MDAnalysis code that builds the backbone (N, CA, C; Angstrom):
import MDAnalysis as mda
import numpy as np

u = mda.Universe.empty(246, n_residues=82, atom_resindex=np.repeat(np.arange(82), 3), trajectory=True)
u.add_TopologyAttr("name", ["N", "CA", "C"] * 82)
u.add_TopologyAttr("resid", np.arange(1, 83))
u.add_TopologyAttr("resname", ["UNK", "UNK", "UNK", "UNK", "UNK", "UNK", "UNK", "UNK", "UNK", "UNK", "UNK", "UNK", "UNK", "UNK", "UNK", "UNK", "UNK", "UNK", "UNK", "UNK", "UNK", "UNK", "UNK", "UNK", "UNK", "UNK", "UNK", "UNK", "UNK", "UNK", "UNK", "UNK", "UNK", "UNK", "UNK", "UNK", "UNK", "UNK", "UNK", "UNK", "UNK", "UNK", "UNK", "UNK", "UNK", "UNK", "UNK", "UNK", "UNK", "UNK", "UNK", "UNK", "UNK", "UNK", "UNK", "UNK", "UNK", "UNK", "UNK", "UNK", "UNK", "UNK", "UNK", "UNK", "UNK", "UNK", "UNK", "UNK", "UNK", "UNK", "UNK", "UNK", "UNK", "UNK", "UNK", "UNK", "UNK", "UNK", "UNK", "UNK", "UNK", "UNK"])
u.atoms.positions = np.array([
    [16.346, -17.414, -151.576],
    [16.862, -16.893, -150.438],
    [18.370, -17.500, -150.115],
    [19.083, -17.715, -150.082],
    [20.585, -18.374, -149.768],
    [20.259, -19.254, -148.581],
    [20.557, -20.902, -148.144],
    [20.315, -21.906, -148.025],
    [21.596, -21.901, -146.787],
    [20.448, -21.490, -145.439],
    [21.386, -20.128, -144.074],
    [20.479, -20.835, -143.181],
    [21.478, -21.149, -142.168],
    [20.531, -21.528, -140.670],
    [19.904, -20.619, -140.185],
    [18.735, -20.914, -139.945],
    [17.719, -19.948, -139.250],
    [17.484, -20.599, -138.347],
    [16.787, -19.272, -137.350],
    [16.850, -19.541, -135.734],
    [15.805, -19.143, -135.634],
    [14.704, -19.340, -134.226],
    [13.141, -18.128, -133.958],
    [13.769, -18.039, -132.500],
    [13.868, -16.826, -132.642],
    [14.727, -16.096, -131.521],
    [13.218, -14.988, -130.765],
    [12.786, -15.652, -129.243],
    [11.915, -14.697, -128.590],
    [12.573, -13.449, -128.274],
    [12.455, -12.576, -127.932],
    [13.005, -11.706, -127.763],
    [12.515, -10.883, -126.044],
    [11.611, -11.691, -125.421],
    [11.237, -10.859, -124.392],
    [9.872, -10.168, -124.290],
    [10.617, -9.387, -125.158],
    [9.134, -8.291, -125.094],
    [7.890, -8.401, -125.700],
    [7.310, -9.771, -126.464],
    [6.387, -9.817, -127.270],
    [6.280, -10.125, -128.333],
    [8.011, -10.073, -129.154],
    [8.598, -9.650, -129.927],
    [9.193, -11.257, -130.414],
    [8.673, -11.959, -131.399],
    [9.601, -13.104, -131.621],
    [9.996, -12.841, -133.510],
    [11.161, -12.909, -133.604],
    [12.311, -13.151, -134.816],
    [12.381, -14.144, -135.727],
    [12.116, -14.181, -136.933],
    [12.914, -15.194, -137.125],
    [14.264, -14.695, -138.093],
    [15.521, -15.392, -138.133],
    [16.749, -14.328, -138.307],
    [17.224, -15.528, -138.978],
    [18.016, -14.747, -139.236],
    [19.906, -16.112, -140.050],
    [20.145, -16.171, -138.331],
    [20.948, -17.372, -138.301],
    [21.711, -17.352, -137.567],
    [23.738, -17.717, -137.545],
    [24.013, -16.923, -138.821],
    [25.062, -16.443, -138.839],
    [25.806, -15.920, -138.914],
    [24.587, -14.168, -139.065],
    [24.667, -12.777, -139.102],
    [23.937, -11.818, -138.600],
    [24.538, -11.172, -138.132],
    [23.230, -10.017, -137.505],
    [22.450, -8.441, -137.864],
    [22.202, -9.715, -139.725],
    [21.514, -8.686, -140.644],
    [19.500, -8.238, -139.791],
    [19.103, -7.962, -140.471],
    [17.902, -7.533, -140.393],
    [17.014, -8.934, -140.100],
    [15.867, -8.960, -138.931],
    [14.827, -10.767, -138.959],
    [14.865, -10.898, -140.577],
    [13.860, -11.562, -141.171],
    [13.122, -12.145, -141.898],
    [11.621, -11.553, -141.707],
    [11.448, -12.196, -140.469],
    [10.089, -12.216, -139.654],
    [10.227, -11.377, -138.737],
    [8.825, -10.670, -137.925],
    [9.019, -10.385, -137.249],
    [7.415, -10.074, -137.010],
    [7.132, -10.959, -135.552],
    [5.974, -11.253, -135.012],
    [6.098, -10.333, -133.614],
    [4.819, -9.652, -133.299],
    [4.807, -8.535, -132.032],
    [3.501, -9.651, -131.357],
    [3.368, -9.722, -130.598],
    [1.999, -9.750, -129.349],
    [1.780, -8.803, -129.171],
    [0.503, -8.349, -128.919],
    [0.309, -6.699, -127.935],
    [0.680, -7.310, -126.624],
    [0.046, -6.679, -125.322],
    [-0.144, -7.163, -124.173],
    [-0.562, -8.219, -123.811],
    [-2.366, -7.761, -124.239],
    [-3.576, -7.908, -124.136],
    [-3.209, -9.631, -124.321],
    [-2.593, -9.604, -125.921],
    [-2.577, -11.159, -126.539],
    [-1.774, -12.577, -125.776],
    [-0.453, -11.232, -125.215],
    [0.057, -11.667, -123.959],
    [-0.582, -12.763, -123.159],
    [-1.379, -11.405, -122.608],
    [-1.546, -12.123, -121.513],
    [-2.665, -13.913, -121.670],
    [-3.393, -13.160, -122.559],
    [-4.619, -14.279, -123.084],
    [-3.179, -15.835, -123.383],
    [-2.604, -15.859, -124.112],
    [-1.710, -16.472, -124.326],
    [-0.758, -17.548, -123.362],
    [-0.875, -16.809, -122.508],
    [0.295, -17.086, -121.139],
    [1.345, -17.018, -121.708],
    [2.216, -18.351, -121.678],
    [3.497, -18.505, -122.292],
    [3.577, -19.523, -123.187],
    [3.001, -19.740, -123.951],
    [2.982, -19.858, -124.968],
    [2.906, -19.638, -126.311],
    [2.968, -18.123, -126.049],
    [3.998, -16.934, -127.274],
    [4.465, -17.529, -128.184],
    [5.553, -18.312, -127.561],
    [7.044, -18.743, -128.688],
    [6.286, -19.597, -129.775],
    [5.240, -21.002, -128.965],
    [4.485, -22.131, -129.397],
    [3.618, -21.361, -131.054],
    [3.064, -20.417, -130.490],
    [2.146, -19.582, -131.271],
    [2.643, -19.090, -132.983],
    [4.017, -18.583, -132.448],
    [4.875, -17.434, -133.411],
    [5.646, -18.792, -134.223],
    [5.765, -19.854, -133.515],
    [6.173, -20.862, -134.323],
    [5.461, -21.134, -135.120],
    [4.116, -21.913, -135.255],
    [3.115, -21.982, -135.761],
    [2.462, -21.357, -137.161],
    [2.772, -20.050, -136.644],
    [2.509, -19.000, -137.589],
    [3.541, -19.526, -138.449],
    [4.552, -19.119, -138.170],
    [6.126, -18.683, -138.916],
    [5.881, -20.550, -140.027],
    [5.582, -21.359, -139.837],
    [5.355, -22.585, -139.938],
    [4.348, -22.533, -141.014],
    [3.392, -22.174, -140.747],
    [1.986, -21.639, -141.660],
    [2.702, -20.944, -142.958],
    [3.162, -19.471, -143.154],
    [3.637, -19.440, -143.635],
    [4.596, -19.548, -144.620],
    [5.429, -20.518, -144.218],
    [6.460, -21.071, -144.305],
    [5.572, -22.235, -145.968],
    [4.790, -23.155, -145.570],
    [3.927, -23.980, -145.914],
    [3.067, -23.366, -147.191],
    [2.748, -22.155, -146.698],
    [1.504, -21.634, -147.711],
    [2.592, -20.694, -149.071],
    [3.864, -20.106, -148.655],
    [4.695, -19.422, -149.779],
    [4.568, -20.848, -150.725],
    [4.883, -21.950, -149.980],
    [5.719, -23.249, -150.485],
    [4.310, -23.606, -151.662],
    [3.338, -23.367, -151.181],
    [2.098, -23.642, -152.089],
    [1.904, -23.052, -153.193],
    [2.078, -21.132, -152.892],
    [2.267, -20.796, -153.742],
    [3.283, -20.761, -155.285],
    [4.217, -21.354, -154.692],
    [5.564, -21.641, -155.514],
    [5.112, -22.317, -156.237],
    [4.462, -23.579, -155.842],
    [4.197, -24.440, -156.220],
    [3.252, -23.862, -157.344],
    [1.818, -23.585, -156.800],
    [1.006, -22.747, -158.073],
    [1.175, -21.926, -159.192],
    [2.058, -21.496, -158.983],
    [2.846, -19.984, -159.663],
    [3.756, -21.089, -160.540],
    [4.267, -21.881, -160.192],
    [5.395, -22.717, -161.297],
    [4.399, -23.734, -162.638],
    [3.482, -24.326, -161.714],
    [2.520, -24.988, -162.220],
    [1.784, -24.241, -163.547],
    [1.016, -23.233, -163.090],
    [0.389, -21.849, -164.016],
    [1.658, -21.419, -165.366],
    [2.224, -21.752, -165.042],
    [3.375, -21.020, -166.207],
    [4.097, -22.235, -166.634],
    [4.055, -23.412, -166.528],
    [3.906, -24.293, -167.748],
    [2.319, -24.887, -168.430],
    [1.302, -24.327, -167.363],
    [0.613, -25.145, -168.526],
    [0.044, -24.539, -169.821],
    [-0.930, -25.018, -170.610],
    [-0.686, -24.448, -172.077],
    [-1.829, -23.742, -172.208],
    [-3.154, -23.604, -170.914],
    [-4.602, -23.326, -171.371],
    [-4.476, -22.172, -170.255],
    [-5.238, -20.682, -170.184],
    [-4.549, -19.764, -169.298],
    [-5.698, -20.006, -167.814],
    [-5.439, -19.938, -166.827],
    [-6.026, -20.344, -165.826],
    [-6.862, -19.125, -164.708],
    [-7.863, -19.671, -164.362],
    [-8.559, -18.460, -163.745],
    [-8.121, -17.586, -162.662],
    [-8.573, -16.685, -162.144],
    [-7.509, -16.358, -161.460],
    [-9.052, -15.393, -160.088],
    [-8.956, -15.312, -158.820],
    [-9.803, -14.671, -157.950],
    [-9.020, -13.980, -157.462],
    [-9.847, -13.069, -157.063],
    [-9.509, -11.839, -156.492],
    [-10.385, -11.816, -155.182],
    [-9.670, -11.984, -153.957],
    [-9.608, -11.890, -152.661],
    [-9.903, -10.491, -152.201],
])
């Protein structure tokens, strides 16, 4: 992914997107809350979406680090299917 400024935008209809700030390309991430979940979250949907995006970025970084470590390991690493 190229280094560009990203923004989280609440589209107001239960949808929150992560997109590049400098162009009109397709959003990188879309989170859609149902009407029922929006009622449950009250006015906190954007905060929940931010936490979800942050958790996703952290998980992706951890996976990338694990893959890098596995590729440099000399012994085979056992994998667990979930």
